[in-house]
Structure formats: C-alpha cells, structure tokens
C-alpha positions as CSV (number, residue, x, y, z in Angstrom):
1,V,188.2,112.4,48.8
2,Q,185.7,109.7,49.2
3,L,184.4,109.0,52.7
4,Q,182.8,105.9,54.1
5,A,181.1,106.1,57.5
6,S,180.3,102.9,59.4
7,G,179.7,101.6,62.9
8,G,176.2,102.8,63.5
9,G,173.6,100.6,65.1
10,L,171.1,100.1,67.9
11,V,172.3,100.5,71.5
12,Q,170.6,100.9,74.9
13,A,171.0,104.2,76.8
14,G,174.3,104.2,78.6
15,G,175.9,102.0,76.0
16,S,178.8,102.7,73.6
17,L,179.4,102.7,69.9
18,R,182.4,103.5,67.8
19,L,181.9,105.1,64.4
20,S,184.6,105.0,61.7
21,C,185.1,107.3,58.7
22,A,187.5,105.8,56.1
23,A,188.9,108.1,53.5
24,S,190.1,107.1,50.0
25,G,190.8,108.8,46.7
26,R,193.7,111.1,47.5
27,T,196.1,111.9,50.2
28,F,194.7,112.4,53.7
29,S,197.3,115.0,54.5
30,N,196.1,118.3,55.7
31,Y,192.4,117.2,55.7
32,A,190.4,117.9,58.8
33,V,187.5,115.6,59.5
34,G,184.3,116.4,61.3
35,W,181.3,114.4,62.5
36,F,177.8,115.9,62.2
37,R,174.4,114.4,63.0
38,Q,170.9,115.0,61.8
39,T,167.4,113.9,62.9
40,P,164.3,114.2,60.8
41,G,163.0,117.8,60.6
42,K,166.2,119.3,62.1
43,E,169.3,120.8,60.7
44,R,172.5,118.9,60.6
45,E,174.5,119.8,63.7
46,F,178.2,119.7,64.6
47,V,179.3,116.9,66.9
48,A,183.1,116.8,66.8
49,A,186.1,117.5,64.5
50,I,189.8,116.8,64.4
51,S,192.5,118.5,62.3
52,Y,195.2,116.6,60.6
53,S,197.6,117.6,63.3
54,G,195.2,116.5,66.0
55,G,193.5,119.7,67.1
56,I,190.1,118.8,68.4
57,S,186.7,120.5,69.0
58,Y,183.5,119.1,70.5
59,A,180.0,120.2,70.7
60,D,179.0,120.9,74.3
61,S,176.3,118.3,74.2
62,V,178.9,115.5,73.7
63,K,181.9,116.8,75.5
64,G,183.1,114.3,78.1
65,R,181.1,111.4,76.4
66,F,182.5,111.3,72.9
67,T,186.1,111.1,71.8
68,I,187.3,111.8,68.3
69,S,190.6,110.4,67.0
70,R,192.4,109.6,63.8
71,D,194.8,107.2,62.4
72,N,196.5,108.9,59.5
73,A,198.3,105.8,58.4
74,K,195.0,104.1,57.9
75,F,193.2,107.2,56.5
76,T,190.5,106.7,59.2
77,V,188.9,108.9,61.8
78,Y,187.0,107.4,64.7
79,L,184.2,108.7,67.0
80,Q,184.0,106.8,70.2
81,M,180.6,107.4,71.8
82,N,180.1,106.5,75.4
83,S,177.2,107.0,77.8
84,L,174.9,107.3,74.9
85,K,171.5,109.0,75.4
86,P,168.3,108.7,73.5
87,E,168.8,112.2,72.2
88,D,172.0,111.1,70.5
89,T,169.8,109.1,68.1
90,A,170.5,110.5,64.6
91,V,172.2,109.8,61.3
92,Y,175.8,110.6,61.7
93,Y,177.8,111.9,58.8
94,C,181.5,112.4,58.5
95,A,183.0,115.2,56.3
96,A,186.4,116.4,55.3
97,T,187.9,119.8,54.5
98,Y,191.4,120.8,53.4
99,M,192.9,122.8,56.2
100,T,196.5,123.4,57.1
101,F,195.9,124.9,60.4
102,F,193.5,124.4,63.4
103,N,190.5,126.7,63.8
104,A,187.7,125.4,66.0
105,I,185.2,127.9,64.5
106,I,185.8,126.7,61.0
107,L,185.7,123.1,62.0
108,R,182.3,123.6,63.6
109,T,180.9,125.2,60.4
110,L,179.0,122.7,58.2
111,T,179.4,124.7,55.0
112,R,183.2,124.7,55.2
113,Y,183.3,120.9,54.5
114,D,183.8,119.9,50.9
115,Y,183.4,116.1,51.1
116,W,180.7,114.1,52.8
117,G,180.2,110.4,53.6
118,Q,176.8,108.7,53.2
119,G,175.8,108.6,56.9
120,T,175.4,105.9,59.4
121,L,172.3,105.5,61.7
122,V,172.7,105.5,65.5
123,T,169.7,104.6,67.5
124,V,169.8,104.8,71.3
125,S,166.8,103.2,73.1
126,S,165.7,104.3,76.5
C-alpha cells in the first residue's frame, strides 16, 4: 500500500484544515488507517484512527475538535481538524495496517502500522 498525505498548510488559531490520505497499490479492504503527528525533538504521537468498518479512536488532545472519516470507494481517509491550536503544529503522517477487527489499543500503537505516507506539515499560528 502506498499512502499520500496532503492538505497541510498554515492556518490561524481557531481555524480549520482537512487532511487527506490517499491509498494506492492494492486493495483498501481490511486496512485500518491512522494519523500520527510529530514535532522536532519529540516522538511521533497518535492522533486518530479508523478501521475499515468505521471503528474510530481519538487521542484525548484532539477529541471533540478532530474528525476522522474514510471513503472506501475512493481509497481515501480524511482528518477534519477544527478549532486548531498552536500546539497542533506538527508534521502529520498517515499510516495503514491490515486489521480485520477493531481494537483501539492496537490502532493507537505506532509500531503496529506497516505502511506510512510522507507527512504533511500543519502550522497553526497564534
């Protein structure tokens, strides 16, 4: 699976962005997709994930502000980010893992993902 993340940019605090993660290379069936983010000097952290069947998990820091969704017909997963804060500034990565069931703990675990996109930079100014 090849993943292409897009949609990052510069936005003021309180604004919104929508990230997209487009998959290609093989069937999208039974692949869960997660979003992670990373800032310089820090470890990559979990943001949100969605299973193929639509099970969802969010990090507490983004719950209520971010919404993850997927369009399986278009092989694309979206991350709608609202009420952005300066602390949301990071490079956002999408990742995929083959999973036929929903398990939030697994979906939050970076090392369980086999395929990664190249990252898209989100900058939130105060």
